[in-house]
LOFIBA-924668 format. One record per residue (C-alpha): x, y, z; residue number from 1. Coordinates in steps of 0.05 Angstrom, whole numbers, padded with zeros to 5 digits. Each point is the difference from the previous one (the first is absolute). Example, Ala and Ser with C-alpha at 12.3 -4.5 7.8 and 13.67 -1.06 7.14 Angstrom:
BEGIN
<node u="00246" v="-00090" w="00156" i="1"/>
<node u="00027" v="00069" w="-00013" i="2"/>
***
This chain:
BEGIN
<node u="02219" v="02115" w="02725" i="1"/>
<node u="00066" v="00008" w="-00036" i="2"/>
<node u="00035" v="00047" w="-00048" i="3"/>
<node u="00035" v="-00024" w="-00063" i="4"/>
<node u="00048" v="00039" w="-00043" i="5"/>
<node u="00010" v="-00015" w="-00074" i="6"/>
<node u="00035" v="-00020" w="-00042" i="7"/>
<node u="00029" v="-00051" w="00048" i="8"/>
<node u="-00070" v="-00015" w="00024" i="9"/>
<node u="-00043" v="00019" w="-00060" i="10"/>
<node u="-00073" v="00012" w="00014" i="11"/>
<node u="-00019" v="-00049" w="-00055" i="12"/>
<node u="00023" v="-00056" w="00045" i="13"/>
<node u="-00047" v="00024" w="00055" i="14"/>
<node u="-00057" v="00005" w="-00050" i="15"/>
<node u="00014" v="-00071" w="-00023" i="16"/>
<node u="00000" v="-00026" w="00071" i="17"/>
<node u="-00065" v="00037" w="00016" i="18"/>
<node u="-00033" v="-00029" w="-00061" i="19"/>
<node u="00020" v="-00070" w="00021" i="20"/>
<node u="-00022" v="00012" w="00072" i="21"/>
<node u="-00069" v="00024" w="-00021" i="22"/>
<node u="-00011" v="-00048" w="-00058" i="23"/>
<node u="-00071" v="00007" w="-00026" i="24"/>
<node u="-00011" v="00068" w="00032" i="25"/>
<node u="00004" v="00071" w="-00025" i="26"/>
<node u="00057" v="00047" w="-00019" i="27"/>
<node u="-00015" v="00074" w="-00001" i="28"/>
<node u="00049" v="00053" w="-00023" i="29"/>
<node u="-00002" v="00075" w="00003" i="30"/>
<node u="00061" v="00025" w="-00039" i="31"/>
<node u="00023" v="00068" w="-00024" i="32"/>
<node u="00031" v="-00023" w="-00065" i="33"/>
<node u="00001" v="-00065" w="-00040" i="34"/>
<node u="00045" v="-00023" w="-00057" i="35"/>
<node u="-00009" v="-00060" w="-00044" i="36"/>
<node u="00060" v="-00039" w="00025" i="37"/>
<node u="-00021" v="00012" w="00072" i="38"/>
<node u="-00068" v="-00030" w="-00016" i="39"/>
<node u="00034" v="-00061" w="-00029" i="40"/>
<node u="00041" v="-00009" w="00064" i="41"/>
<node u="-00064" v="00007" w="00041" i="42"/>
<node u="-00041" v="-00050" w="-00040" i="43"/>
<node u="00057" v="-00050" w="00001" i="44"/>
<node u="00007" v="00006" w="00076" i="45"/>
<node u="-00075" v="-00007" w="00012" i="46"/>
<node u="-00007" v="-00057" w="-00049" i="47"/>
<node u="-00075" v="00005" w="-00005" i="48"/>
<node u="-00010" v="-00019" w="00073" i="49"/>
<node u="-00040" v="00063" w="00019" i="50"/>
<node u="-00057" v="00042" w="-00025" i="51"/>
<node u="00039" v="00061" w="-00020" i="52"/>
<node u="-00026" v="00072" w="00008" i="53"/>
<node u="00043" v="00060" w="-00019" i="54"/>
<node u="-00005" v="00075" w="00004" i="55"/>
<node u="00055" v="00040" w="-00035" i="56"/>
<node u="00015" v="00074" w="-00002" i="57"/>
<node u="00002" v="00045" w="-00060" i="58"/>
<node u="00039" v="00059" w="00026" i="59"/>
<node u="00061" v="00022" w="-00041" i="60"/>
<node u="-00018" v="-00052" w="-00052" i="61"/>
<node u="00041" v="-00052" w="00039" i="62"/>
<node u="-00045" v="-00058" w="-00019" i="63"/>
<node u="00003" v="-00030" w="-00070" i="64"/>
<node u="-00051" v="-00025" w="-00049" i="65"/>
<node u="00037" v="-00066" w="-00003" i="66"/>
<node u="-00004" v="-00010" w="00075" i="67"/>
<node u="-00076" v="00008" w="00001" i="68"/>
<node u="-00009" v="-00044" w="-00061" i="69"/>
<node u="00042" v="-00054" w="00034" i="70"/>
<node u="-00041" v="00006" w="00064" i="71"/>
<node u="-00069" v="00002" w="-00033" i="72"/>
<node u="-00011" v="-00075" w="-00013" i="73"/>
<node u="00032" v="-00021" w="00066" i="74"/>
<node u="-00042" v="00040" w="00049" i="75"/>
<node u="-00070" v="-00002" w="00028" i="76"/>
<node u="00002" v="00076" w="00011" i="77"/>
<node u="00044" v="00053" w="-00033" i="78"/>
<node u="-00004" v="00075" w="00011" i="79"/>
<node u="00040" v="00063" w="-00008" i="80"/>
<node u="00003" v="00057" w="00051" i="81"/>
<node u="00007" v="00073" w="-00016" i="82"/>
<node u="-00021" v="00061" w="00041" i="83"/>
<node u="00045" v="00059" w="-00019" i="84"/>
<node u="00068" v="00012" w="-00033" i="85"/>
<node u="00024" v="00033" w="00065" i="86"/>
<node u="-00025" v="-00056" w="00045" i="87"/>
<node u="00035" v="-00064" w="-00019" i="88"/>
<node u="-00028" v="-00069" w="00012" i="89"/>
<node u="00061" v="-00032" w="00031" i="90"/>
<node u="-00015" v="-00063" w="00042" i="91"/>
<node u="00037" v="-00066" w="-00005" i="92"/>
<node u="-00048" v="-00048" w="00035" i="93"/>
<node u="00001" v="-00075" w="-00012" i="94"/>
<node u="-00057" v="-00034" w="00039" i="95"/>
<node u="-00011" v="-00075" w="00002" i="96"/>
<node u="-00056" v="-00035" w="00039" i="97"/>
<node u="-00034" v="-00068" w="00005" i="98"/>
<node u="-00058" v="00021" w="-00045" i="99"/>
<node u="-00055" v="-00005" w="00053" i="100"/>
<node u="-00053" v="00055" w="00004" i="101"/>
<node u="00030" v="00016" w="00068" i="102"/>
<node u="00073" v="-00019" w="-00009" i="103"/>
<node u="00034" v="-00035" w="00059" i="104"/>
<node u="00070" v="-00005" w="-00030" i="105"/>
<node u="00039" v="00048" w="-00041" i="106"/>
<node u="00066" v="00032" w="-00019" i="107"/>
<node u="00011" v="00074" w="-00009" i="108"/>
<node u="00062" v="00027" w="-00037" i="109"/>
<node u="00009" v="00075" w="00001" i="110"/>
<node u="00062" v="00037" w="-00024" i="111"/>
<node u="00031" v="00036" w="-00058" i="112"/>
<node u="-00007" v="-00053" w="-00055" i="113"/>
<node u="-00039" v="00018" w="-00063" i="114"/>
<node u="-00024" v="-00054" w="-00048" i="115"/>
<node u="00064" v="00004" w="-00042" i="116"/>
<node u="00061" v="-00044" w="-00007" i="117"/>
<node u="00041" v="00050" w="00040" i="118"/>
<node u="-00053" v="00004" w="00055" i="119"/>
<node u="-00009" v="-00074" w="00006" i="120"/>
<node u="00070" v="-00027" w="-00014" i="121"/>
<node u="00060" v="00045" w="-00012" i="122"/>
<node u="-00008" v="00065" w="00038" i="123"/>
<node u="00018" v="00017" w="00072" i="124"/>
<node u="-00072" v="-00001" w="00026" i="125"/>
<node u="-00024" v="-00007" w="00072" i="126"/>
<node u="-00063" v="-00038" w="00018" i="127"/>
<node u="-00036" v="-00015" w="00065" i="128"/>
<node u="-00032" v="-00069" w="00002" i="129"/>
<node u="-00055" v="-00018" w="00050" i="130"/>
<node u="-00032" v="-00069" w="00002" i="131"/>
<node u="-00061" v="-00025" w="00037" i="132"/>
<node u="-00018" v="-00073" w="00005" i="133"/>
<node u="-00071" v="-00024" w="00012" i="134"/>
<node u="-00017" v="00003" w="00074" i="135"/>
<node u="00057" v="00048" w="00015" i="136"/>
<node u="-00027" v="00054" w="00045" i="137"/>
<node u="00066" v="00037" w="00006" i="138"/>
<node u="-00011" v="00049" w="-00058" i="139"/>
<node u="-00072" v="-00004" w="-00025" i="140"/>
<node u="-00003" v="00075" w="-00010" i="141"/>
<node u="00056" v="00000" w="-00052" i="142"/>
<node u="-00038" v="-00044" w="-00050" i="143"/>
<node u="-00065" v="00036" w="00015" i="144"/>
<node u="00031" v="00069" w="-00013" i="145"/>
<node u="00033" v="-00024" w="-00065" i="146"/>
<node u="-00066" v="-00027" w="-00025" i="147"/>
<node u="-00034" v="00066" w="00019" i="148"/>
<node u="00053" v="00039" w="-00039" i="149"/>
<node u="-00014" v="-00043" w="-00061" i="150"/>
<node u="-00075" v="00009" w="00006" i="151"/>
<node u="00009" v="00075" w="00004" i="152"/>
<node u="00039" v="00000" w="-00065" i="153"/>
<node u="-00051" v="-00043" w="-00038" i="154"/>
<node u="-00056" v="00046" w="00024" i="155"/>
<node u="00036" v="00064" w="-00018" i="156"/>
<node u="-00030" v="00044" w="-00055" i="157"/>
<node u="00070" v="00007" w="-00028" i="158"/>
<node u="00007" v="-00075" w="-00014" i="159"/>
<node u="-00011" v="-00016" w="-00074" i="160"/>
<node u="-00021" v="-00073" w="-00015" i="161"/>
<node u="00033" v="-00031" w="-00060" i="162"/>
<node u="-00041" v="-00055" w="-00032" i="163"/>
<node u="00031" v="-00005" w="-00069" i="164"/>
<node u="00054" v="00024" w="-00047" i="165"/>
<node u="-00046" v="00056" w="-00024" i="166"/>
<node u="00007" v="00033" w="00068" i="167"/>
<node u="00075" v="-00007" w="-00002" i="168"/>
<node u="00000" v="00032" w="-00069" i="169"/>
<node u="-00043" v="00057" w="00026" i="170"/>
<node u="00049" v="00014" w="00057" i="171"/>
<node u="00059" v="-00002" w="-00047" i="172"/>
<node u="-00031" v="00047" w="-00051" i="173"/>
<node u="-00019" v="00047" w="00057" i="174"/>
<node u="00074" v="00004" w="00019" i="175"/>
<node u="-00003" v="-00038" w="00066" i="176"/>
<node u="00042" v="-00061" w="-00021" i="177"/>
<node u="00070" v="-00009" w="-00029" i="178"/>
<node u="00027" v="-00057" w="-00041" i="179"/>
<node u="00060" v="-00043" w="00017" i="180"/>
<node u="00040" v="00033" w="-00056" i="181"/>
<node u="-00014" v="00070" w="00026" i="182"/>
<node u="00022" v="-00016" w="00071" i="183"/>
<node u="00063" v="-00036" w="-00025" i="184"/>
<node u="00020" v="00063" w="-00038" i="185"/>
<node u="-00012" v="00043" w="00061" i="186"/>
<node u="00041" v="-00047" w="00043" i="187"/>
<node u="00058" v="00000" w="-00049" i="188"/>
<node u="-00001" v="00076" w="-00002" i="189"/>
<node u="00002" v="00004" w="00076" i="190"/>
<node u="00055" v="-00052" w="00004" i="191"/>
<node u="00044" v="00038" w="-00049" i="192"/>
<node u="-00009" v="00065" w="00040" i="193"/>
<node u="00020" v="-00033" w="00066" i="194"/>
<node u="00072" v="-00015" w="-00016" i="195"/>
<node u="00037" v="-00019" w="00065" i="196"/>
<node u="00061" v="00039" w="00021" i="197"/>
<node u="00065" v="-00037" w="00004" i="198"/>
<node u="00001" v="00003" w="00076" i="199"/>
<node u="-00069" v="-00033" w="00006" i="200"/>
<node u="00004" v="-00076" w="00000" i="201"/>
<node u="-00049" v="-00035" w="-00046" i="202"/>
<node u="-00017" v="-00071" w="-00020" i="203"/>
<node u="-00054" v="-00022" w="-00050" i="204"/>
<node u="-00053" v="-00048" w="00023" i="205"/>
<node u="00007" v="-00073" w="-00020" i="206"/>
<node u="-00041" v="-00019" w="-00062" i="207"/>
<node u="-00069" v="-00027" w="00017" i="208"/>
<node u="-00044" v="-00036" w="-00051" i="209"/>
<node u="-00074" v="00006" w="00015" i="210"/>
<node u="-00052" v="-00054" w="-00010" i="211"/>
<node u="-00029" v="-00007" w="-00069" i="212"/>
<node u="-00073" v="00010" w="-00017" i="213"/>
<node u="-00045" v="-00010" w="-00059" i="214"/>
<node u="00012" v="00048" w="-00058" i="215"/>
<node u="-00032" v="00067" w="00012" i="216"/>
<node u="-00033" v="00039" w="-00056" i="217"/>
<node u="-00027" v="00071" w="00010" i="218"/>
<node u="-00068" v="-00004" w="-00034" i="219"/>
<node u="-00002" v="00074" w="-00019" i="220"/>
<node u="00049" v="00049" w="-00033" i="221"/>
<node u="00047" v="00029" w="00052" i="222"/>
<node u="00022" v="00056" w="-00047" i="223"/>
<node u="-00070" v="00027" w="-00008" i="224"/>
<node u="00012" v="00056" w="00051" i="225"/>
<node u="00057" v="00049" w="00003" i="226"/>
<node u="00032" v="-00012" w="00068" i="227"/>
<node u="00045" v="00052" w="00032" i="228"/>
<node u="00062" v="-00045" w="-00004" i="229"/>
<node u="-00013" v="-00023" w="-00071" i="230"/>
<node u="00022" v="00053" w="-00049" i="231"/>
<node u="-00031" v="00002" w="-00069" i="232"/>
<node u="00040" v="-00023" w="-00060" i="233"/>
<node u="00009" v="00068" w="-00033" i="234"/>
<node u="00032" v="00043" w="00055" i="235"/>
<node u="00073" v="-00018" w="-00011" i="236"/>
<node u="00019" v="00038" w="-00064" i="237"/>
<node u="00069" v="00020" w="-00022" i="238"/>
<node u="00027" v="00055" w="00045" i="239"/>
<node u="-00047" v="-00015" w="00058" i="240"/>
<node u="00020" v="-00032" w="00067" i="241"/>
<node u="-00010" v="-00075" w="-00002" i="242"/>
<node u="-00063" v="-00024" w="00036" i="243"/>
<node u="00023" v="-00029" w="00067" i="244"/>
<node u="-00038" v="-00066" w="-00006" i="245"/>
<node u="00018" v="-00013" w="-00072" i="246"/>
<node u="00038" v="-00064" w="-00016" i="247"/>
<node u="00023" v="-00035" w="-00062" i="248"/>
<node u="-00005" v="-00075" w="-00006" i="249"/>
<node u="00026" v="-00050" w="-00051" i="250"/>
<node u="00020" v="-00072" w="-00012" i="251"/>
<node u="00068" v="-00016" w="-00029" i="252"/>
<node u="00020" v="-00034" w="-00064" i="253"/>
<node u="00032" v="-00068" w="00004" i="254"/>
<node u="00067" v="00031" w="-00017" i="255"/>
<node u="-00005" v="00052" w="00056" i="256"/>
<node u="-00019" v="-00055" w="00049" i="257"/>
<node u="00062" v="-00039" w="-00020" i="258"/>
<node u="00044" v="00061" w="00011" i="259"/>
<node u="-00032" v="00014" w="00067" i="260"/>
<node u="00017" v="-00070" w="00024" i="261"/>
<node u="00070" v="00003" w="-00030" i="262"/>
<node u="-00012" v="-00056" w="-00050" i="263"/>
<node u="00014" v="00046" w="-00059" i="264"/>
<node u="00056" v="00052" w="-00003" i="265"/>
<node u="-00015" v="00073" w="-00008" i="266"/>
<node u="-00028" v="00059" w="00038" i="267"/>
<node u="-00071" v="-00002" w="00027" i="268"/>
<node u="-00034" v="00059" w="-00034" i="269"/>
<node u="-00070" v="-00016" w="-00025" i="270"/>
<node u="-00028" v="00046" w="-00054" i="271"/>
<node u="-00058" v="00040" w="00027" i="272"/>
<node u="-00017" v="00027" w="-00069" i="273"/>
<node u="-00022" v="00069" w="-00022" i="274"/>
<node u="-00073" v="-00019" w="00005" i="275"/>
<node u="00003" v="-00014" w="00074" i="276"/>
<node u="00045" v="00059" w="00014" i="277"/>
<node u="-00043" v="00050" w="-00038" i="278"/>
<node u="-00064" v="-00018" w="00036" i="279"/>
<node u="00027" v="00030" w="00065" i="280"/>
<node u="00066" v="00033" w="-00018" i="281"/>
<node u="00009" v="00037" w="00065" i="282"/>
<node u="-00001" v="-00067" w="00037" i="283"/>
<node u="00065" v="-00016" w="-00036" i="284"/>
<node u="00028" v="00070" w="00007" i="285"/>
<node u="-00006" v="00010" w="-00074" i="286"/>
<node u="00030" v="00042" w="-00029" i="287"/>
<node u="00024" v="00048" w="00055" i="288"/>
<node u="00043" v="-00049" w="00040" i="289"/>
<node u="00039" v="-00027" w="-00060" i="290"/>
<node u="00067" v="00026" w="-00025" i="291"/>
<node u="00035" v="-00014" w="-00066" i="292"/>
<node u="00060" v="-00047" w="00006" i="293"/>
<node u="00043" v="-00036" w="-00051" i="294"/>
<node u="00020" v="-00071" w="00014" i="295"/>
<node u="00005" v="-00045" w="-00061" i="296"/>
<node u="-00055" v="00044" w="-00028" i="297"/>
<node u="-00035" v="00062" w="00024" i="298"/>
<node u="-00059" v="-00009" w="00047" i="299"/>
<node u="-00037" v="00035" w="00055" i="300"/>
<node u="00007" v="-00026" w="00072" i="301"/>
<node u="-00027" v="00010" w="00070" i="302"/>
<node u="00043" v="-00032" w="00054" i="303"/>
<node u="-00057" v="-00012" w="00048" i="304"/>
<node u="00003" v="-00033" w="00069" i="305"/>
<node u="-00046" v="-00055" w="00025" i="306"/>
<node u="-00017" v="-00048" w="00056" i="307"/>
<node u="-00014" v="-00072" w="-00018" i="308"/>
<node u="-00052" v="-00041" w="00038" i="309"/>
<node u="-00016" v="-00074" w="-00005" i="310"/>
<node u="-00015" v="-00059" w="00045" i="311"/>
<node u="00075" v="-00009" w="00006" i="312"/>
<node u="00019" v="00070" w="00022" i="313"/>
<node u="-00004" v="00033" w="00068" i="314"/>
<node u="-00065" v="00037" w="00012" i="315"/>
<node u="00035" v="00066" w="-00015" i="316"/>
<node u="00027" v="-00027" w="-00066" i="317"/>
<node u="00069" v="00007" w="-00030" i="318"/>
<node u="00028" v="00060" w="-00037" i="319"/>
<node u="00013" v="-00009" w="-00075" i="320"/>
<node u="00014" v="00042" w="-00061" i="321"/>
<node u="-00057" v="00013" w="-00050" i="322"/>
<node u="00030" v="00028" w="-00064" i="323"/>
<node u="-00053" v="00025" w="-00049" i="324"/>
<node u="00024" v="00013" w="-00070" i="325"/>
<node u="-00028" v="00016" w="-00069" i="326"/>
<node u="00029" v="-00008" w="-00069" i="327"/>
<node u="-00036" v="00023" w="-00063" i="328"/>
<node u="-00019" v="-00045" w="-00057" i="329"/>
<node u="00057" v="-00016" w="-00048" i="330"/>
<node u="00007" v="-00043" w="-00063" i="331"/>
<node u="-00016" v="-00072" w="00018" i="332"/>
<node u="-00018" v="00015" w="00072" i="333"/>
<node u="-00063" v="00028" w="00033" i="334"/>
<node u="00003" v="00055" w="00052" i="335"/>
<node u="00016" v="-00024" w="00070" i="336"/>
<node u="-00021" v="00025" w="00069" i="337"/>
<node u="00032" v="-00047" w="00050" i="338"/>
<node u="00005" v="-00010" w="00075" i="339"/>
<node u="00065" v="-00030" w="00023" i="340"/>
<node u="00002" v="-00026" w="00071" i="341"/>
<node u="00065" v="-00017" w="00037" i="342"/>
<node u="00050" v="-00017" w="00024" i="343"/>
<node u="-00022" v="-00066" w="-00030" i="344"/>
<node u="00030" v="-00041" w="00056" i="345"/>
<node u="-00041" v="00037" w="00053" i="346"/>
<node u="-00062" v="-00006" w="-00044" i="347"/>
<node u="00007" v="-00075" w="-00008" i="348"/>
<node u="00004" v="-00013" w="00074" i="349"/>
<node u="-00069" v="00031" w="00007" i="350"/>
<node u="-00035" v="-00039" w="-00056" i="351"/>
<node u="-00056" v="-00043" w="00031" i="352"/>
<node u="00001" v="-00074" w="-00013" i="353"/>
<node u="-00044" v="-00019" w="-00058" i="354"/>
<node u="00005" v="00068" w="-00033" i="355"/>
<node u="-00018" v="-00010" w="-00074" i="356"/>
<node u="-00036" v="00032" w="-00059" i="357"/>
<node u="-00066" v="00001" w="00039" i="358"/>
<node u="00031" v="00038" w="00059" i="359"/>
<node u="-00004" v="00075" w="00009" i="360"/>
<node u="00048" v="00059" w="00002" i="361"/>
<node u="-00035" v="00058" w="00034" i="362"/>
<node u="00031" v="00070" w="-00003" i="363"/>
<node u="-00026" v="00057" w="00044" i="364"/>
<node u="00024" v="00072" w="00008" i="365"/>
<node u="00027" v="00013" w="00069" i="366"/>
<node u="-00017" v="00062" w="00042" i="367"/>
<node u="00048" v="00057" w="-00013" i="368"/>
<node u="00027" v="00002" w="00071" i="369"/>
<node u="00025" v="-00072" w="00007" i="370"/>
<node u="00064" v="00007" w="-00040" i="371"/>
<node u="-00015" v="-00046" w="-00058" i="372"/>
<node u="-00044" v="00004" w="-00062" i="373"/>
<node u="-00035" v="-00067" w="-00009" i="374"/>
<node u="-00023" v="-00061" w="00038" i="375"/>
<node u="00006" v="-00065" w="-00041" i="376"/>
<node u="-00035" v="-00063" w="00023" i="377"/>
<node u="00007" v="-00072" w="-00026" i="378"/>
<node u="-00064" v="-00040" w="00011" i="379"/>
<node u="-00012" v="-00074" w="-00017" i="380"/>
<node u="-00068" v="-00033" w="-00011" i="381"/>
<node u="-00001" v="-00034" w="00068" i="382"/>
<node u="00000" v="00067" w="00038" i="383"/>
<node u="-00067" v="00027" w="00027" i="384"/>
<node u="00003" v="00066" w="-00037" i="385"/>
<node u="00013" v="-00032" w="-00068" i="386"/>
<node u="-00074" v="-00004" w="-00020" i="387"/>
<node u="-00016" v="00072" w="00015" i="388"/>
<node u="00063" v="00025" w="-00034" i="389"/>
<node u="-00005" v="-00043" w="-00062" i="390"/>
<node u="-00068" v="00029" w="-00018" i="391"/>
<node u="00037" v="00063" w="-00020" i="392"/>
<node u="00035" v="-00037" w="-00058" i="393"/>
<node u="-00046" v="00031" w="-00051" i="394"/>
<node u="00048" v="00007" w="-00059" i="395"/>
<node u="00026" v="-00060" w="-00038" i="396"/>
<node u="00065" v="-00003" w="-00040" i="397"/>
<node u="00027" v="-00061" w="-00039" i="398"/>
<node u="00042" v="-00024" w="00058" i="399"/>
<node u="-00025" v="00036" w="00062" i="400"/>
<node u="-00058" v="00040" w="00031" i="401"/>
<node u="00000" v="00067" w="00035" i="402"/>
<node u="-00045" v="00052" w="00030" i="403"/>
<node u="-00008" v="00055" w="00052" i="404"/>
<node u="-00036" v="00003" w="00066" i="405"/>
<node u="-00039" v="00016" w="00038" i="406"/>
***
């Protein structure tokens, strides 16, 4: 037996080694929570060498629709487990054996790793690994007890077999499952609230690209049920507090992209437009946060503060200015409601490679206690969250698209 500690010894390496060692056998997992990227890591590591059986928990909606849909065609047995909201299903058991009716060889991995990218690859997770070769009499009880634990779970009245996507839809609509988009928003909110003090040393994790998988399509509407973390579209009127999970998303015009990259002179201040602003005016602080100023012409301004996040920034982002301003219609010029980000030099150092007119600018309101007003993210098509974010581009303009989420 041995103990490994990630991320220097990620448990995904131990899973890959066990799958190779027991080629043609079985892999059985009992996991508290599963995310879609974690499933992709698992399937890549196993490589189809085992019959795969999985039980995942439903407590706290920590498992996603996408994770179950990704598992469904790859397993011989899939089930969810739920007993009570105050009694969490919390195991992290990875059990491999030789596939015999009475297994003679096996590997047991027990620790803290959920079926997520963090659990398998990037987090500081501890796991105990025990191996038994055929004919090894030193630790026969370990494999026997692990198999008995698995059998007790499959026989439990609180285990819910999942045979098809219809069952996944039923669990989602009953409020037991999240989506990847919901959990990403919750994680961003938690990250923003946990701002390190200056005397606490921090360092972001190195970037890790997960294995690809076939395109995944959710075969039922995920907005059919009002989830607790998904506000409705009509609760952010003028004068109300902005909804915490609300975000604005848009693509840029070719001219704005050129300015962002420094190929064209001028300030970077894309026009949001009155239409977008007036759908959720309190999101933009309109009109209470704006004051009348006179520059070349009179206009109303809000000198907001923001944090910029991209694949090129530290995990905590970089501080930038986010000037919001409005000028009324005048002869020969339509009304303008613009967002100017700067300083432009700092902004340009954070622009991801390949950022173009299909890429996304995402603007979120920050919690009141963090000391800034907005979080701005730059997302290119190659990033994993692009697909889920881009579906919110519901409004089309001649040279760009925009929308609100969730």
